[in-house]
N, C-alpha and C positions, 0 to 999 in steps of 0.2 A: 866443167862445173856450172857454167851459165846455162848450158843446155839442160842440165838436170834441174836447175831451179825453175826454168821456164815451164817444166812439166807440172809444177805445183799448182798451176792455174788451168782452168778449162781452155780449150783451143781458142786462139784469137780469131775473131771474125775478120774476113778479108775486106769487108765493107766499112770497117771502122775508120772514121776520119782522123781521130786523135789516138794514136797507139801508145806513145810514150809520154811520160810526165817527169820533168826534172824538178826536184825540190832542192833549193839551195838554202842552207841555214847559216846565219851569221850570228856569232856569239860575242857579246860586247860586255863592257864594264860600265858601272855607273859613271855618269859624266856627260860629255857632249858627243859621244860616239853614236848614240841613237839618233840625235838630231842630224848629224852629218850624213849618216846612211840614208835617212829619210829624204834629206835634201837631194842626195845623189840620185836615188831612184825616181823621185818626183820630177827632177829636171830631165831625166832620160826617158820618161815614159813614152813620149811621142816616137822616139827612135826605136824603143823596144817593141811597141805595138805595131809599128810599120815593118820591122824586120821579122817578127815572129808570126808564124802561120796559125797558131792555136791560141787557146785561152791563156791569160796571164793574171796572176794575183800576187799582191804584195801584202804581207801581214806582219803585225807586231804580236809577239808571244806575250800573253798575260797570265797564263798558267803553264808551267813547263819545268823540266829538269834544270834548265839554265835560263836565268833572266838577268839583264835584258837580252832579248834576242829577236831576230827577224827571220821570216821565211818567205821565199818567193816560189811561185809555182809557174811553170811554163809547159805548154803542151805541144807535141810535134807528131806528125804522121809517120815519121821514120827517123832512124839514126842519121841518114844522109841530110834530111831537112833540118835536124837539130844542129848539125855541124854548119850547114849553109847559113842558118839564121845567126849563129855566133859570128861567122865571118862578116855578114852584112852589117850588124850593129857595131862591130869593132872597127870597121872601115869608115864609120861616120865620124866626121870632125867633132860633133857634139859629144860623142863618147870619149874621145881622147881628151877633150877639154874638161869634161866632168870628172874623169878619172884623175887627171893631174890635180885638179882642185881638191878632190877628196883626199889625196895622199899628202897634201900639205898639212902642216900642223905639227904640234909637239908630240903627238902619239898617233899610232895607226888608227884607221877608221873602225876596225873590229879586231878582236883578239885571235879568233880562229873561225874556220868555216867547214861545213860538211856539205857534200852533194849526194843525193840519193836519186837513182834512176828507177822509175816505176813503169811497169807495163800494165795497161788497162786490161781487165778481164773482159770476156765476151758478154758478160751480164752487166757491165758498167754502162751507165748512160753517158752521153756526151755532155761536157760542161758547157752550159749556156749562160752568158751574162744576163743579168736582169735588165729589162727595158728601162726601168727607172731606178735610181738610187734610193734605197730605203731612207726614210726620215731618221730612223734610229739604226745605227750600224748593226748588222747581224754578227753573230759569233760563229766561228767555225771550229769544229772538233776533229782533230786528226788522231785516228786510232790505228795502232799497229799491233796485230795479233801474231805472235811468234808461235810456230808449231815445232815440236821436237823432231819430227821426221818429215820427209817428203810425202810419204803416204798419208800421214795425218794432216798435212797441209792441203792435200788434194781433197780429203774428206771435209775439211773446213770450208773450202771453196764450194764444194757440192752442197753443203748445208746452206751457205749464203745464197747460192743460185737457186736453191729449191724453196724451202719454207721460210727461211729467216727473213728475207727481204719483204715478203708479204706481211709478216708480223710487224716488221719495222714500219712499213707504210701505215698499217692500221693504227699504230700507237703514236704516230707523228714524227717518225725518224725517216728522213729522206736524204740519204747520201747522194752526192753528186759524182763520186768517183770510187770505184773498187779496183784494186790493183795488187800486183805482186812486185816485190823488190827484185830488180835485175842486178843492180850494183848498189851495195849499201850494207848496213848492219842488220843483225837479227834475222838472217835468212835461214829457212824459208819463212815467209810471212804473208799475211793479208793486210794491206794498208787501205784505209778508206777515210773519206773526208765528208763531213756532214755539217750543213749550215743550220742554225737555229735563230729564231727571231730574238730571243732573250735567254738569259741563264735560267730563268724560271721555267720557260718552255722546255729547255733541255732537261732539267731535273724532272719535270712532270712526265716527259716522254720516256726517259730511262726507267723511272719508277713503274710506269705502266707496262713497259716491256718486261721488266724483271718479274712482275706479278702475273703476266699473261699465261693462262692455262696451257695454250697451245705451245708457247715457248718452253715452258717447264717440261712438257711431254717431248718436244723435239730435242731438247738438250739431253734428257735422259737417254733417248734412243741413240743420240750421237755418241754419248759416252759408252753405252753398251756395245756399240759397233766398233769404235776406234780408240777407246780410252779417252784420256784428257787431251783432246786434239789441240788445245791452246794452253800453253804453260806460262806465258808471259804477255802482259798487255801494257802498252805505252800510250798515254793520253796527253795531248797537247791542245790547249785552247788558244785560239787566235782571233784577232780582230783585224779586218782589212783596213789598210790606210785610206785616207781620204782620196788619194789619187789612184788607187788600185782599180783596174778595169773590172776585176771580179769583186763584187760587193755582196 
């Protein structure tokens, strides 16, 4: 099954530094759970950045199917390195202490969680942290495009790798990650993450994209070739926490 899903994306470049990204979602209830979880990740950030070989981001969800919620992103060059990183930070005394403190209290720190494992496509850029923290926090948009079949998923990736990204960049949409889900819901899919300076910039960019003549032409050609290659779209809007390395 996993081998079949991997074929939904173009072949992976052997020179890619970060191949896999783990998204961890934490779903909470109104109350002190959000504060406790933020305190937990904030206190552990030195340990996590030391143990993890790739990019790290911690976000609060401000538009999504479930709120309040948090999402963390961590990148790895391989499965083996992902497992090694987990061992490294779990062996740290600070991790054990922070986990024990988090679990104290009259209620759990969060109600439930989900983990999604993504594989970066060969047309995905490397995620690079900003040299300086923005004065106003950026927003990040996580989009998941589910395709009905593997064939249509391949066509979707081909469209992105071809004309769609060029149109994105022309109208002000600059995703920092394009990927396929290896383990998680709504497979096969294309999952991508895009930062925007403001909500107004996001709205302006997407309006320009929807009205772009080349996009209208490309979309029609895509439908003529493979039918409706995307039949479900999930959108989540995120804000990085103050302590998140990825801003």
